[in-house]
C-alpha positions in Angstrom: 101.1 -10.6 187.5 101.5 -14.0 189.3 104.7 -12.9 190.9 103.0 -9.8 192.3 100.0 -11.5 193.7 102.0 -14.3 195.2 103.8 -11.8 197.4 100.5 -10.9 199.2 98.8 -13.8 201.0 95.3 -13.6 202.5 96.4 -13.1 206.2 98.5 -10.2 205.1 95.6 -8.6 203.2 93.2 -9.1 206.1 95.8 -7.6 208.5 96.0 -4.5 206.3 92.2 -4.2 206.4 91.9 -4.7 210.1 94.6 -2.1 210.8 92.8 0.5 208.7 95.8 1.2 206.4 93.8 3.1 203.8 96.9 4.3 201.9 98.4 0.9 201.5 95.0 -0.6 200.5 94.6 2.1 197.9 98.0 1.4 196.5 97.4 -2.3 196.3 94.0 -1.8 194.7 95.5 0.6 192.1 98.3 -1.9 191.3 95.9 -4.8 191.0 93.6 -2.9 188.7 96.5 -1.7 186.6 97.6 -5.3 186.1 94.1 -6.4 185.3 93.7 -3.6 182.7 96.9 -4.6 181.0 95.8 -8.3 180.9 92.4 -7.4 179.5 93.9 -5.2 176.8 96.3 -8.0 175.8 93.4 -10.5 175.7 91.4 -8.3 173.4 94.3 -7.5 171.1 96.1 -10.9 170.9 93.7 -13.7 171.9 90.6 -14.5 169.8 89.6 -17.9 171.3 87.1 -17.3 174.1 88.1 -20.5 175.9 91.7 -19.5 176.0 90.7 -16.1 177.3 88.9 -17.8 180.1 91.9 -19.8 181.0 94.2 -16.8 180.9 91.9 -14.8 183.2 91.6 -17.8 185.5 95.4 -17.9 185.7 95.3 -14.4 187.1 92.6 -15.3 189.7 94.6 -14.1 192.7 95.0 -10.6 191.3 91.3 -10.3 190.4 90.5 -11.5 193.9 92.7 -8.9 195.6 91.2 -6.1 193.5 87.6 -7.2 194.2 88.1 -7.9 197.9 89.7 -4.5 198.5 87.0 -2.8 196.4 84.3 -4.6 198.5 85.9 -3.6 201.8 86.8 0.0 201.0 83.3 0.8 199.5 81.5 -0.9 202.3 79.2 -2.5 199.7 78.9 -6.1 198.6 79.2 -5.7 194.9 76.5 -7.9 193.3 78.9 -9.1 190.5 82.1 -9.6 192.5 81.6 -13.1 193.7 80.1 -14.3 190.4 83.1 -13.0 188.5 85.5 -15.0 190.8 83.2 -18.0 190.6 83.4 -18.0 186.8 87.2 -18.0 187.0 87.3 -20.9 189.6 84.9 -22.9 187.5 87.5 -23.0 184.7 90.2 -24.8 186.7 88.4 -26.2 189.8 84.6 -26.7 189.2 82.6 -27.8 192.2 85.6 -27.3 194.5 85.0 -25.8 197.9 86.0 -22.3 196.8 83.7 -22.6 193.8 80.8 -23.5 196.1 81.5 -20.7 198.5 81.7 -18.1 195.7 78.4 -19.4 194.1 76.7 -19.2 197.5 78.1 -15.7 198.1 76.9 -14.7 194.6 73.4 -15.9 195.2 73.2 -14.0 198.5 74.5 -10.9 196.9 71.8 -11.2 194.2 69.1 -11.5 196.9 70.5 -8.4 198.7 70.5 -6.4 195.4 66.9 -7.4 194.9 66.0 -6.2 198.4 67.7 -2.8 197.6 65.7 -2.6 194.4 68.7 -3.1 192.1 68.2 -4.9 188.8 70.7 -7.4 187.6 71.9 -7.4 184.1 69.8 -9.1 181.4 70.0 -12.8 181.6 71.1 -12.8 185.2 68.9 -13.5 188.3 69.0 -14.7 191.8 67.2 -17.9 190.7 69.9 -18.6 188.0 72.7 -18.2 190.6 71.0 -20.5 193.0 70.6 -23.1 190.2 74.4 -22.7 189.5 75.1 -23.5 193.1 72.8 -26.5 193.2 74.4 -27.9 190.0 77.9 -27.5 191.5 76.8 -29.3 194.7 75.4 -32.1 192.6 78.7 -32.3 190.6 80.6 -32.5 193.9 78.5 -34.8 195.9 76.3 -36.6 193.4 72.8 -35.9 192.2 70.0 -37.4 194.3 66.6 -38.1 192.8 65.0 -35.5 195.2 65.8 -32.0 194.0 64.6 -30.5 197.3 67.2 -32.7 199.1 69.8 -31.3 196.8 68.8 -27.7 197.5 68.9 -28.4 201.2 72.3 -29.9 200.8 73.5 -26.8 199.0 72.3 -24.7 201.9 73.8 -27.0 204.5 77.2 -27.1 202.8 77.5 -23.3 202.5 76.2 -22.7 206.1 78.8 -25.1 207.5 81.5 -23.1 205.8 80.5 -19.8 207.3 81.9 -17.2 207.7 82.9 -16.9 204.1 83.6 -13.9 202.0 84.5 -13.8 198.3 85.9 -17.3 198.5 87.7 -16.9 201.8 87.0 -19.1 204.8 88.4 -18.8 208.3 87.1 -21.8 210.3 89.7 -21.6 213.1 89.5 -17.8 213.4 93.2 -17.3 212.9 92.8 -14.7 210.1 90.3 -12.6 212.0 87.8 -12.8 209.1 84.7 -13.0 211.3 85.7 -10.0 213.3 86.4 -8.0 210.2 83.1 -8.8 208.6 81.3 -8.0 211.8 83.0 -4.7 212.0 82.2 -3.9 208.4 78.5 -4.7 209.0 78.5 -2.5 212.2 80.0 0.4 210.3 77.4 0.1 207.6 74.5 0.1 210.1 75.8 3.2 211.8 76.1 5.0 208.4 79.8 5.7 208.8 81.2 8.0 206.1 84.4 6.0 206.1 83.4 2.4 206.3 86.9 0.9 205.8 88.5 3.1 208.4 85.7 2.5 210.9 85.7 -1.3 210.3 89.5 -1.5 210.5 89.5 0.3 213.9 86.7 -1.8 215.3 88.3 -5.0 214.1 91.6 -4.0 215.6 90.0 -3.3 218.9 88.2 -6.6 218.8 91.5 -8.4 218.2 93.2 -6.6 221.0 90.3 -7.5 223.4 90.6 -11.2 222.3 94.3 -11.2 222.9 93.9 -9.5 226.3 91.3 -12.1 227.2 93.4 -15.0 226.2 96.4 -13.7 228.2 94.5 -13.1 231.4 
């Protein structure tokens, strides 16, 4: 599993998305889901310690991330549980790290979006709980001030400064084209495209070409 996921880095995945290669994305998603299913079956059959199960899932973080990012992109919907699932894995080996904060922030936003759509979260889960998890992670990383409001503001400032971010990815220098890709996906959703991934990929590719043309002229 690790060998497979290591062969596909983030820029390669984003390039496939921006180029609208639906067949390749489908194949990657199928392979990632297949590996995940095999791992989950082995965990259920051979590992009884919940903590050890968490560590083994965390060791396969890259494969889970590939599967969830492709699912998110191809469906055109921000799955309410995707970011939380990845955040739970990162918490095992890198609590309060930058990726952990990003994923928790993404998770809280997705919960808010689900609420706006009238979707109910599973029992025991809520937007407020996810925000609390983010605030606790910020406190663990930067220290816990006496003023809780200040801590909440800090959580918001930290995540805003790391925008754009998507399922743990950041692209502050714009080299990966993440901002253009997310903008294209949002535009495709607003126009009600029947093929969000293809439309977003085409729009992102056109945007990249325009940027390249502008920089060369």
